[in-house]
DRENDO-1510 file (C-alpha; in Angstrom, 1 decimal, always signed):
<recs>
REC; n; res; u; v; w
REC; 1; MET; -14.3; -4.8; -18.9 .
REC; 2; THR; -14.9; -8.7; -18.7 .
REC; 3; GLN; -14.9; -10.7; -15.7 .
REC; 4; THR; -13.4; -13.6; -14.8 .
REC; 5; LEU; -13.9; -16.3; -12.2 .
REC; 6; ASP; -11.6; -18.5; -10.8 .
REC; 7; ALA; -12.7; -22.4; -9.8 .
REC; 8; PRO; -14.0; -22.7; -6.3 .
REC; 9; ASP; -11.5; -24.4; -4.3 .
REC; 10; LEU; -12.9; -27.9; -4.0 .
REC; 11; GLY; -10.4; -29.3; -1.6 .
REC; 12; LYS; -13.0; -28.0; +1.5 .
REC; 13; SER; -15.7; -30.5; +0.1 .
REC; 14; HIS; -13.1; -33.5; +0.9 .
REC; 15; LEU; -12.8; -32.8; +4.7 .
REC; 16; LEU; -14.9; -35.6; +6.1 .
REC; 17; ARG; -16.8; -34.7; +9.9 .
REC; 18; LEU; -15.0; -36.9; +12.1 .
REC; 19; ASN; -18.5; -37.0; +14.4 .
REC; 20; THR; -20.1; -39.0; +10.9 .
REC; 21; LEU; -17.3; -41.5; +11.2 .
REC; 22; ILE; -17.5; -42.2; +14.7 .
REC; 23; ARG; -21.3; -42.5; +15.1 .
REC; 24; LEU; -21.1; -44.9; +12.1 .
REC; 25; ARG; -18.4; -46.9; +13.8 .
REC; 26; TRP; -20.9; -47.1; +16.9 .
REC; 27; LEU; -23.5; -48.3; +15.0 .
REC; 28; ALA; -21.0; -51.0; +13.5 .
REC; 29; ILE; -19.7; -51.8; +17.1 .
REC; 30; VAL; -23.4; -52.3; +18.2 .
REC; 31; GLY; -24.0; -54.4; +15.2 .
REC; 32; GLN; -21.0; -57.0; +15.5 .
REC; 33; SER; -21.2; -57.4; +19.3 .
REC; 34; ALA; -25.1; -58.0; +18.8 .
REC; 35; THR; -24.4; -60.7; +16.1 .
REC; 36; VAL; -21.4; -62.3; +18.1 .
REC; 37; VAL; -23.9; -62.4; +21.2 .
REC; 38; ILE; -26.7; -63.9; +19.4 .
REC; 39; VAL; -24.9; -66.7; +17.0 .
REC; 40; ALA; -22.5; -67.7; +20.0 .
REC; 41; TYR; -25.2; -67.9; +22.7 .
REC; 42; GLY; -28.5; -67.8; +21.1 .
REC; 43; TYR; -27.9; -70.3; +18.7 .
REC; 44; GLY; -25.3; -72.1; +20.2 .
REC; 45; PHE; -22.8; -72.0; +17.4 .
REC; 46; SER; -19.2; -72.4; +17.7 .
REC; 47; VAL; -18.0; -68.6; +17.4 .
REC; 48; PRO; -14.7; -67.7; +18.7 .
REC; 49; VAL; -15.8; -65.1; +21.0 .
REC; 50; VAL; -13.0; -63.7; +22.7 .
REC; 51; PRO; -10.7; -63.0; +19.5 .
REC; 52; CYS; -14.0; -61.6; +18.2 .
REC; 53; PHE; -14.8; -59.0; +21.0 .
REC; 54; ALA; -10.9; -58.3; +21.2 .
REC; 55; MET; -11.2; -57.1; +17.5 .
REC; 56; ILE; -14.6; -55.5; +18.3 .
REC; 57; GLY; -12.6; -53.8; +21.4 .
REC; 58; CYS; -10.3; -52.2; +19.1 .
REC; 59; SER; -12.7; -50.6; +16.8 .
REC; 60; ALA; -14.1; -49.2; +20.5 .
REC; 61; ALA; -10.9; -47.8; +21.6 .
REC; 62; LEU; -10.1; -46.1; +18.4 .
REC; 63; ASN; -14.0; -44.1; +18.9 .
REC; 64; LEU; -12.9; -43.4; +22.2 .
REC; 65; TYR; -9.7; -42.0; +21.7 .
REC; 66; LEU; -10.7; -39.7; +18.7 .
REC; 67; ALA; -14.3; -38.6; +20.7 .
REC; 68; LEU; -11.9; -37.6; +23.2 .
REC; 69; ARG; -9.4; -36.2; +21.3 .
REC; 70; TYR; -10.9; -33.9; +19.0 .
REC; 71; PRO; -14.0; -31.9; +19.2 .
REC; 72; ALA; -17.3; -33.1; +17.6 .
REC; 73; THR; -16.9; -30.7; +14.7 .
REC; 74; TYR; -13.5; -31.3; +13.6 .
REC; 75; ARG; -13.0; -32.4; +9.8 .
REC; 76; LEU; -10.9; -34.9; +9.1 .
REC; 77; ARG; -8.2; -34.3; +6.1 .
REC; 78; PRO; -8.3; -36.8; +3.1 .
REC; 79; THR; -5.5; -38.6; +4.3 .
REC; 80; ALA; -6.6; -39.0; +7.9 .
REC; 81; ALA; -10.1; -40.2; +6.9 .
REC; 82; PHE; -8.6; -42.7; +4.6 .
REC; 83; GLY; -6.6; -44.3; +7.2 .
REC; 84; VAL; -9.4; -44.3; +9.8 .
REC; 85; LEU; -11.5; -46.4; +6.8 .
REC; 86; THR; -8.7; -48.3; +6.1 .
REC; 87; PHE; -8.3; -49.4; +9.5 .
REC; 88; ASP; -12.4; -50.0; +9.5 .
REC; 89; ALA; -11.7; -52.2; +6.3 .
REC; 90; LEU; -9.0; -54.3; +8.0 .
REC; 91; GLN; -10.8; -54.9; +11.4 .
REC; 92; LEU; -13.9; -56.1; +9.4 .
REC; 93; ALA; -11.8; -58.4; +7.5 .
REC; 94; GLY; -10.3; -60.0; +10.8 .
REC; 95; LEU; -14.0; -60.7; +12.0 .
REC; 96; LEU; -14.9; -62.0; +9.0 .
REC; 97; PHE; -11.2; -64.1; +8.9 .
REC; 98; MET; -12.4; -65.6; +12.0 .
REC; 99; THR; -16.0; -66.3; +11.3 .
REC; 100; GLY; -15.8; -68.2; +7.7 .
REC; 101; GLY; -14.2; -65.5; +5.5 .
REC; 102; LEU; -16.5; -65.3; +2.4 .
REC; 103; THR; -18.8; -67.7; +3.4 .
REC; 104; ASN; -20.2; -65.6; +5.9 .
REC; 105; PRO; -23.4; -63.3; +4.7 .
REC; 106; PHE; -22.3; -60.6; +6.5 .
REC; 107; SER; -19.0; -60.4; +4.0 .
REC; 108; LEU; -21.3; -58.0; +1.8 .
REC; 109; LEU; -20.3; -55.4; +4.4 .
REC; 110; MET; -17.0; -55.0; +3.2 .
REC; 111; THR; -18.4; -52.8; +1.0 .
REC; 112; VAL; -19.6; -49.9; +3.6 .
REC; 113; PRO; -15.9; -48.5; +3.9 .
REC; 114; VAL; -15.3; -48.0; +0.0 .
REC; 115; VAL; -18.8; -46.3; -0.2 .
REC; 116; VAL; -18.1; -43.7; +2.4 .
REC; 117; SER; -15.1; -43.2; +0.5 .
REC; 118; ALA; -16.3; -42.9; -2.5 .
REC; 119; THR; -18.8; -40.0; -0.9 .
REC; 120; SER; -16.1; -38.0; +0.5 .
REC; 121; LEU; -12.5; -38.7; -0.6 .
REC; 122; PRO; -10.6; -37.9; -3.8 .
REC; 123; LEU; -11.1; -40.4; -6.3 .
REC; 124; ARG; -7.5; -41.5; -6.0 .
REC; 125; MET; -7.8; -43.0; -2.3 .
REC; 126; THR; -11.5; -44.1; -3.1 .
REC; 127; ALA; -9.6; -46.6; -5.7 .
REC; 128; MET; -7.1; -47.4; -3.3 .
REC; 129; LEU; -9.2; -48.4; -0.7 .
REC; 130; GLY; -11.6; -50.4; -3.3 .
REC; 131; ALA; -8.2; -52.2; -4.5 .
REC; 132; LEU; -7.3; -52.9; -0.8 .
REC; 133; VAL; -10.9; -54.5; +0.1 .
REC; 134; ILE; -10.8; -56.6; -3.2 .
REC; 135; ALA; -7.6; -58.2; -2.0 .
REC; 136; MET; -8.4; -58.7; +1.5 .
REC; 137; ALA; -12.1; -60.5; +0.1 .
REC; 138; THR; -9.5; -62.4; -2.3 .
REC; 139; VAL; -7.3; -63.7; +0.6 .
REC; 140; LEU; -10.5; -64.3; +2.7 .
REC; 141; ALA; -11.8; -67.0; -0.4 .
REC; 142; ILE; -9.2; -69.0; -0.3 .
REC; 143; VAL; -8.0; -68.3; +4.1 .
REC; 144; HIS; -10.2; -68.2; +6.9 .
REC; 145; LEU; -11.2; -70.2; +10.2 .
REC; 146; PRO; -14.7; -72.4; +9.6 .
REC; 147; LEU; -18.0; -71.1; +9.3 .
REC; 148; PRO; -19.5; -71.2; +12.8 .
REC; 149; TRP; -22.0; -73.8; +13.1 .
REC; 150; GLY; -23.5; -76.2; +15.4 .
REC; 151; ALA; -21.2; -78.5; +18.0 .
REC; 152; GLY; -19.5; -81.3; +16.5 .
REC; 153; SER; -20.4; -80.4; +13.1 .
REC; 154; SER; -19.4; -77.8; +10.4 .
REC; 155; LEU; -21.2; -76.8; +6.9 .
REC; 156; SER; -18.7; -76.7; +4.2 .
REC; 157; MET; -19.8; -74.5; +1.1 .
REC; 158; PRO; -18.6; -75.8; -2.5 .
REC; 159; LEU; -16.2; -73.5; -4.3 .
REC; 160; ILE; -18.5; -72.3; -6.8 .
REC; 161; TYR; -20.3; -70.3; -4.1 .
REC; 162; VAL; -17.6; -68.8; -2.5 .
REC; 163; ALA; -16.6; -67.9; -6.1 .
REC; 164; GLY; -19.7; -66.2; -6.7 .
REC; 165; MET; -19.8; -64.2; -3.5 .
REC; 166; TRP; -16.2; -62.9; -4.5 .
REC; 167; VAL; -17.7; -62.1; -7.5 .
REC; 168; ALA; -21.2; -60.3; -6.0 .
REC; 169; LEU; -18.6; -58.6; -3.4 .
REC; 170; THR; -16.3; -57.5; -6.5 .
REC; 171; SER; -19.2; -56.1; -8.2 .
REC; 172; SER; -20.6; -54.3; -5.4 .
REC; 173; ILE; -17.6; -52.5; -4.6 .
REC; 174; ALA; -17.4; -51.2; -7.8 .
REC; 175; PHE; -20.9; -50.4; -8.7 .
REC; 176; THR; -21.5; -48.6; -5.6 .
REC; 177; GLY; -18.4; -47.1; -5.4 .
REC; 178; ILE; -18.1; -45.1; -9.0 .
REC; 179; TYR; -21.9; -44.6; -8.5 .
REC; 180; ALA; -22.0; -43.0; -4.9 .
REC; 181; PHE; -18.9; -41.6; -6.1 .
REC; 182; ARG; -20.5; -39.6; -9.1 .
REC; 183; VAL; -23.5; -38.6; -7.2 .
REC; 184; ALA; -21.3; -37.2; -4.4 .
REC; 185; ASP; -18.9; -35.2; -6.9 .
REC; 186; GLU; -21.8; -34.0; -8.8 .
REC; 187; ALA; -23.4; -32.6; -5.5 .
REC; 188; ARG; -20.2; -31.0; -4.7 .
REC; 189; LEU; -19.5; -29.7; -7.9 .
REC; 190; LEU; -23.1; -28.1; -8.2 .
REC; 191; SER; -22.7; -26.2; -4.5 .
REC; 192; ASN; -19.7; -25.0; -5.5 .
REC; 193; ALA; -21.0; -23.3; -8.5 .
REC; 194; LEU; -24.2; -22.0; -6.7 .
REC; 195; ALA; -22.0; -20.7; -4.1 .
REC; 196; ALA; -20.3; -19.1; -7.4 .
REC; 197; THR; -23.4; -17.7; -8.6 .
REC; 198; GLU; -24.2; -16.2; -5.5 .
REC; 199; LEU; -21.1; -14.4; -5.4 .
REC; 200; VAL; -21.5; -12.8; -8.8 .
REC; 201; LEU; -24.9; -11.4; -7.9 .
REC; 202; GLN; -23.8; -9.8; -4.7 .
REC; 203; ARG; -21.2; -8.3; -6.4 .
REC; 204; GLU; -23.3; -6.9; -9.3 .
REC; 205; GLN; -26.1; -5.9; -6.9 .
REC; 206; HIS; -23.3; -4.0; -5.0 .
REC; 207; LEU; -22.5; -2.0; -8.0 .
REC; 208; SER; -26.4; -1.2; -8.8 .
REC; 209; ALA; -26.3; +0.0; -5.5 .
REC; 210; LEU; -23.5; +2.6; -5.3 .
REC; 211; ASP; -25.8; +5.1; -6.1 .
REC; 212; GLY; -27.8; +5.2; -3.5 .
REC; 213; LEU; -24.5; +5.4; -1.5 .
REC; 214; ALA; -23.4; +8.3; -3.5 .
REC; 215; ALA; -26.8; +9.9; -2.4 .
REC; 216; ALA; -26.1; +9.1; +1.2 .
REC; 217; ALA; -22.4; +10.5; +1.3 .
REC; 218; ALA; -24.1; +13.7; -0.1 .
REC; 219; HIS; -26.4; +14.2; +2.8 .
REC; 220; GLU; -23.9; +13.2; +5.2 .
REC; 221; LEU; -21.4; +16.1; +4.1 .
REC; 222; GLY; -24.0; +18.5; +3.3 .
REC; 223; THR; -24.4; +19.6; +6.8 .
REC; 224; PRO; -20.3; +20.2; +7.3 .
REC; 225; LEU; -19.7; +21.6; +4.0 .
REC; 226; ALA; -22.7; +24.5; +5.0 .
REC; 227; THR; -20.9; +25.1; +8.0 .
REC; 228; ILE; -17.4; +25.6; +6.3 .
REC; 229; ALA; -19.3; +28.0; +3.7 .
REC; 230; LEU; -21.0; +29.9; +6.7 .
REC; 231; VAL; -17.5; +30.6; +8.2 .
REC; 232; ALA; -15.6; +31.5; +4.6 .
REC; 233; ARG; -18.7; +34.4; +4.5 .
REC; 234; GLU; -18.3; +35.4; +7.6 .
REC; 235; MET; -14.3; +35.6; +7.3 .
REC; 236; GLU; -14.6; +37.5; +3.9 .
REC; 237; LEU; -16.9; +40.1; +5.2 .
REC; 238; THR; -14.5; +40.8; +8.0 .
REC; 239; LEU; -11.3; +40.8; +6.2 .
REC; 240; GLY; -12.7; +42.8; +3.3 .
REC; 241; ASN; -10.4; +43.7; +0.9 .
REC; 242; ASP; -7.1; +42.6; +3.0 .
REC; 243; GLU; -4.3; +42.1; +0.8 .
REC; 244; THR; -2.6; +39.2; +2.7 .
REC; 245; TYR; -5.7; +36.8; +3.2 .
REC; 246; GLY; -8.9; +38.5; +1.1 .
REC; 247; ASP; -7.8; +36.5; -2.1 .
REC; 248; ASP; -7.6; +33.1; -0.3 .
REC; 249; VAL; -10.9; +33.4; +1.7 .
REC; 250; LYS; -12.8; +34.3; -1.8 .
REC; 251; LEU; -11.2; +31.2; -3.4 .
REC; 252; LEU; -12.2; +29.2; +0.0 .
REC; 253; ARG; -15.6; +30.4; -0.3 .
REC; 254; SER; -16.2; +29.8; -4.2 .
REC; 255; GLN; -14.8; +26.1; -3.8 .
REC; 256; SER; -17.0; +25.4; -1.2 .
REC; 257; GLU; -20.3; +26.5; -3.5 .
REC; 258; ARG; -18.6; +24.2; -6.4 .
REC; 259; CYS; -18.7; +21.1; -3.6 .
REC; 260; ARG; -22.2; +22.0; -2.8 .
REC; 261; ASP; -22.8; +22.2; -6.3 .
REC; 262; ILE; -21.8; +18.8; -6.6 .
REC; 263; LEU; -23.3; +17.4; -3.9 .
REC; 264; LYS; -26.6; +18.3; -5.4 .
REC; 265; ARG; -26.0; +17.1; -8.6 .
REC; 266; LEU; -25.7; +13.7; -6.5 .
REC; 267; THR; -28.6; +13.7; -5.1 .
REC; 268; SER; -30.4; +14.8; -7.8 .
REC; 269; LEU; -29.2; +11.6; -9.6 .
REC; 270; SER; -30.3; +9.7; -6.9 .
REC; 271; SER; -33.9; +11.3; -6.1 .
REC; 272; GLU; -35.0; +12.3; -9.8 .
REC; 273; GLY; -33.3; +9.2; -11.4 .
REC; 274; GLU; -34.3; +6.5; -9.0 .
REC; 275; VAL; -37.3; +5.5; -11.4 .
REC; 276; HIS; -35.3; +5.4; -14.2 .
REC; 277; LEU; -32.3; +3.5; -12.5 .
REC; 278; ALA; -35.0; +1.0; -11.2 .
REC; 279; ARG; -36.7; +0.5; -14.6 .
REC; 280; LEU; -34.7; -0.3; -17.9 .
REC; 281; PRO; -36.2; -0.1; -21.4 .
REC; 282; LEU; -35.6; -3.4; -23.9 .
REC; 283; THR; -33.5; -1.7; -26.3 .
REC; 284; SER; -31.4; +0.5; -23.3 .
REC; 285; LEU; -31.1; -3.1; -21.7 .
REC; 286; ILE; -29.5; -4.3; -25.1 .
REC; 287; GLU; -26.9; -1.1; -25.1 .
REC; 288; GLU; -25.8; -1.7; -21.7 .
REC; 289; VAL; -25.0; -5.4; -22.2 .
REC; 290; THR; -23.5; -5.3; -25.3 .
REC; 291; ALA; -21.6; -2.2; -25.0 .
REC; 292; PRO; -18.4; -3.5; -22.8 .
REC; 293; HIS; -17.6; -5.9; -26.0 .
REC; 294; ARG; -17.2; -3.5; -29.0 .
REC; 295; ASP; -13.8; -3.0; -28.2 .
REC; 296; PHE; -12.6; -6.7; -29.0 .
REC; 297; GLY; -12.4; -6.8; -33.1 .
REC; 298; ILE; -15.6; -8.6; -33.5 .
REC; 299; ALA; -18.4; -6.7; -35.0 .
REC; 300; ILE; -21.9; -7.0; -33.0 .
REC; 301; ARG; -24.7; -6.2; -35.0 .
REC; 302; LEU; -28.2; -5.4; -33.2 .
REC; 303; VAL; -31.1; -6.5; -35.3 .
REC; 304; PRO; -34.8; -5.7; -33.9 .
REC; 305; GLY; -37.3; -8.4; -35.1 .
REC; 306; GLU; -40.8; -8.3; -35.1 .
REC; 307; GLN; -42.4; -5.5; -32.3 .
REC; 308; GLN; -45.9; -5.7; -31.6 .
REC; 309; GLY; -47.3; -3.2; -29.0 .
REC; 310; PRO; -45.3; -0.7; -26.7 .
REC; 311; GLU; -41.5; -1.3; -25.9 .
REC; 312; PRO; -41.3; -3.8; -22.8 .
REC; 313; VAL; -39.8; -1.7; -19.6 .
REC; 314; GLY; -38.0; -4.4; -17.4 .
REC; 315; ARG; -36.8; -4.4; -13.5 .
REC; 316; ARG; -33.1; -3.2; -13.7 .
REC; 317; ASN; -31.9; -7.0; -12.6 .
REC; 318; ALA; -28.2; -7.2; -11.8 .
REC; 319; GLY; -28.5; -10.8; -12.5 .
REC; 320; VAL; -30.4; -10.8; -15.9 .
REC; 321; ILE; -27.5; -7.8; -17.0 .
REC; 322; TYR; -24.9; -10.0; -15.8 .
REC; 323; GLY; -26.3; -13.2; -17.6 .
REC; 324; LEU; -27.2; -11.8; -20.5 .
REC; 325; GLY; -23.7; -10.1; -21.0 .
REC; 326; ASN; -22.0; -13.6; -20.4 .
REC; 327; LEU; -23.6; -15.0; -23.1 .
REC; 328; ILE; -22.5; -11.8; -25.4 .
REC; 329; GLU; -19.0; -12.3; -24.0 .
REC; 330; ASN; -18.9; -16.2; -25.0 .
REC; 331; ALA; -20.3; -15.2; -28.2 .
REC; 332; VAL; -17.6; -12.8; -28.9 .
REC; 333; ASP; -14.8; -15.0; -27.5 .
REC; 334; PHE; -15.8; -17.9; -30.3 .
REC; 335; ALA; -16.8; -15.5; -33.0 .
REC; 336; ARG; -14.6; -15.1; -36.1 .
REC; 337; GLU; -15.7; -11.9; -37.7 .
REC; 338; SER; -19.4; -11.1; -36.0 .
REC; 339; VAL; -22.0; -11.7; -33.3 .
REC; 340; THR; -25.6; -10.9; -34.3 .
REC; 341; VAL; -27.9; -10.0; -31.5 .
REC; 342; HIS; -31.8; -10.4; -32.3 .
REC; 343; TRP; -34.8; -9.4; -30.1 .
REC; 344; SER; -38.4; -9.0; -30.3 .
REC; 345; TRP; -41.7; -8.7; -28.2 .
REC; 346; ASP; -45.4; -9.0; -28.7 .
REC; 347; ASP; -48.1; -9.2; -26.5 .
REC; 348; GLU; -47.3; -12.3; -24.5 .
REC; 349; HIS; -43.5; -12.7; -25.1 .
REC; 350; VAL; -40.0; -11.0; -25.0 .
REC; 351; ALA; -37.3; -12.6; -26.7 .
REC; 352; PHE; -33.6; -12.2; -27.5 .
REC; 353; ARG; -31.3; -14.4; -29.9 .
REC; 354; ILE; -27.5; -14.4; -29.8 .
REC; 355; VAL; -25.5; -16.0; -32.8 .
REC; 356; ASP; -22.2; -15.8; -33.7 .
REC; 357; ASP; -20.3; -17.0; -37.0 .
REC; 358; GLY; -17.8; -19.7; -35.1 .
REC; 359; PRO; -17.3; -23.3; -34.9 .
REC; 360; GLY; -20.5; -23.9; -32.8 .
REC; 361; PHE; -21.0; -25.7; -30.1 .
REC; 362; PRO; -19.4; -29.2; -30.1 .
REC; 363; SER; -22.1; -32.3; -30.7 .
REC; 364; GLU; -20.6; -34.0; -27.9 .
REC; 365; ILE; -21.5; -31.7; -25.0 .
REC; 366; ILE; -24.5; -29.8; -26.4 .
REC; 367; ASP; -27.1; -31.4; -24.6 .
REC; 368; ARG; -24.9; -30.5; -21.1 .
REC; 369; ILE; -24.3; -27.1; -22.2 .
REC; 370; GLY; -25.6; -24.9; -18.8 .
REC; 371; GLU; -23.9; -27.4; -16.2 .
REC; 372; PRO; -21.4; -26.6; -14.2 .
REC; 373; TYR; -17.7; -27.3; -14.9 .
REC; 374; VAL; -19.2; -28.6; -18.8 .
REC; 375; SER; -17.1; -26.3; -20.7 .
REC; 376; THR; -16.7; -26.2; -24.8 .
REC; 377; ARG; -13.3; -24.6; -24.4 .
REC; 378; GLN; -10.1; -26.5; -25.3 .
REC; 379; GLY; -7.3; -24.0; -23.7 .
REC; 380; VAL; -6.6; -22.9; -26.9 .
REC; 381; GLU; -9.4; -20.4; -27.5 .
REC; 382; ARG; -9.5; -16.7; -26.2 .
REC; 383; GLY; -10.2; -16.8; -22.5 .
REC; 384; GLY; -10.3; -19.8; -21.7 .
REC; 385; GLY; -12.6; -21.3; -19.0 .
REC; 386; LEU; -14.2; -23.8; -16.8 .
REC; 387; GLY; -18.0; -23.7; -18.0 .
REC; 388; LEU; -18.8; -21.8; -14.6 .
REC; 389; GLY; -19.6; -18.6; -16.6 .
REC; 390; LEU; -22.5; -20.3; -18.7 .
REC; 391; PHE; -23.6; -22.1; -15.6 .
REC; 392; ILE; -23.7; -18.9; -13.6 .
REC; 393; ALA; -25.4; -17.1; -16.5 .
REC; 394; LYS; -28.2; -19.3; -17.0 .
REC; 395; THR; -28.9; -19.7; -13.4 .
REC; 396; LEU; -29.6; -16.3; -13.0 .
REC; 397; LEU; -31.7; -16.0; -15.8 .
REC; 398; GLU; -33.9; -18.5; -15.0 .
REC; 399; ARG; -34.1; -17.0; -11.5 .
REC; 400; SER; -35.8; -14.0; -13.8 .
REC; 401; GLY; -38.2; -16.1; -15.3 .
REC; 402; ALA; -36.3; -16.8; -18.6 .
REC; 403; SER; -35.9; -19.8; -20.5 .
REC; 404; LEU; -33.1; -20.7; -22.3 .
REC; 405; SER; -32.2; -23.1; -25.2 .
REC; 406; PHE; -28.7; -23.7; -27.1 .
REC; 407; ARG; -28.1; -24.9; -30.3 .
REC; 408; ASN; -26.0; -24.8; -33.9 .
REC; 409; SER; -27.4; -23.0; -36.5 .
REC; 410; SER; -28.3; -24.6; -39.7 .
REC; 411; ALA; -27.7; -21.3; -41.8 .
REC; 412; ALA; -24.7; -20.7; -44.0 .
REC; 413; GLY; -22.3; -18.3; -41.8 .
REC; 414; GLU; -23.8; -18.9; -38.4 .
REC; 415; GLY; -22.5; -21.1; -35.6 .
REC; 416; ALA; -23.9; -21.2; -32.2 .
REC; 417; VAL; -27.3; -19.6; -31.1 .
REC; 418; VAL; -28.3; -19.3; -27.7 .
REC; 419; ALA; -32.3; -17.9; -27.3 .
REC; 420; ILE; -33.6; -16.6; -24.3 .
REC; 421; THR; -37.5; -16.1; -23.9 .
REC; 422; TRP; -39.5; -14.4; -21.0 .
REC; 423; GLN; -43.5; -13.9; -20.6 .
REC; 424; ARG; -44.0; -10.7; -20.8 .
REC; 425; GLU; -45.5; -10.4; -17.6 .
REC; 426; LEU; -42.4; -11.7; -15.7 .
REC; 427; PHE; -40.4; -9.5; -17.7 .
REC; 428; LEU; -41.8; -6.3; -17.1 .
REC; 429; ALA; -41.2; -3.8; -14.4 .
REC; 430; PRO; -44.2; -3.3; -11.9 .
REC; 431; THR; -45.6; +0.1; -12.4 .
REC; 432; THR; -44.5; +2.7; -9.6 .
REC; 433; ALA; -47.4; +4.0; -7.2 .
REC; 434; ALA; -46.6; +7.6; -9.1 .
REC; 435; GLU; -47.4; +6.5; -12.6 .
REC; 436; ALA; -50.3; +4.4; -11.3 .
REC; 437; GLU; -52.3; +7.5; -10.0 .
REC; 438; PRO; -54.6; +8.8; -13.0 .
REC; 439; GLU; -53.8; +12.6; -13.3 .
REC; 440; LEU; -56.4; +14.6; -12.1 .
REC; 441; ASP; -58.3; +17.3; -14.7 .
REC; 442; THR; -58.0; +20.7; -13.1 .
REC; 443; ALA; -59.7; +22.4; -15.8 .
</recs>
């Protein structure tokens, strides 16, 4: 039976922590206040100090309200974060309006709210905020108070300089916004994909541990079952050939003995088969990963290759079993009639090769196969997906020391080819202590 994975919920990754915005705004308030004081009183320029501090005071008031109203760990919904960042953009635009518009060298700070939005908010909201900031920059290029300068004089910047500042600001918003969004989005996707990988690995390890649970259950049930058997034997001796209860007591005793036999087999399976369950020969591994996919109308052919030395016996690794099974499942999904599994080994390497007779990997994504959310499916193939399966399989196999390659076959009748290779010493299971001890010659 195949397993399917749902896409992780990406909504939580767009929740911006309120404390982050509060700290950034306090930093901006300190910088804005220091700039106004230095320019007005240090250089003696004609700065509208009171209106500027009124704008800065609005930002400080919002910070105090948010800090007192919500805990530091509170995360803002995207719409709320968008509103807060819009306020920051409007507040900065108001300060720039009073201090020269785009002729003010600090006008490039208008890119900051857009960059913060790009790293944490959905693309639609970031585009809206970017368009708003560009619109405000366009207005500030035309309408603004004079740039603060010495008393009795003014500095008039040429139109070409203002136009250049507008182009620089617009380009910075577009470039930094898109770059920050792509980097943050890829980091979120990778984080979610790795979380899905950990869940899959935990599930496989849980299934592998069921034999231990069975042994524990057999051990715990052994004592009460022995008591039941003892009481049933005493009742049988006491009642003898009693016509009313004699047959019932005999049945009770026989069923208790049957339960003891079942528990004995479970205990034997865990203790005597522990080494077998922990170590898996290569051919047994191949049969285990291919068996679940044989009933889907696609022939699976097993073709052994070059074999030098004894057969490799690897660790029973839940990640390896899931990863190889997922690759075979993908091959079955895309194959027309058959999938061929090749394997070989020598003194240095253990190799697999999975080949299907399907259309092969699309050329536009073949170099990106194995990245999260990169899928070759177009919604019409069997078992459509999001590309997480290949990423999880690749990640789990690489954790075991394998190297993977994806390509299209040049041979007629063959499509996609996936090659998996281990260094032999990484594939082999460690020898148990019992096996490592030399046998003593008692002759």
